[in-house]
Phi, psi and omega in degrees: 000131181279171180302316181295322177297319179296316179296315179300317181295320182287323187245353181285163177280139180276006181227172179247144174259129185231160176268177183299318182300316180291323177299317179297320177300312181296319178297322177294339179262009175104008178294158176259135176254120176246133180260116186261013179286171178291167179299321179296316178295319179304318182291342181280352178138138183214162174293136184306324184270002184288146174253132183274116176222089182306147184305319181296326177287321180298328180293340180253341182200137174250015181298144181090354177253116184290134176278348184280356179225153178300150180236127178251124177263141178224143175225208180284316186229348179118350182284306180292327179293329176294318176297318179296316180296320178299314180297315179297315179299321179296338179260015173092011179271153170276095193252147180223151174242132179279112180298126178087353175057210182294334176298315178293321179303312180294316180300328180283356178079018179284153183294144177227135176236000000 
């Protein structure tokens, strides 16, 4: 392994940041969407297929989230979902963060319930 590979491994993100279109592709292939926002935010509207796992709960347990499929984290704007994706990746998940969060989801015209 070269020096650059070592640096990337040490300082690179262990998860991928994706846009809404890529998230939809992954969801169509069986990925799990977890919404890491608070209960109050969750009630204001969510992606229909999302599973609610607030970030504070995710920090103590990933039970109920299958490791056999990719996991996409979503929050309001993308900051908490990046933390969630980092945590999931550290626990062996194929993790993604939705860039722009639910704001991007809504702007893309995706369904919200």
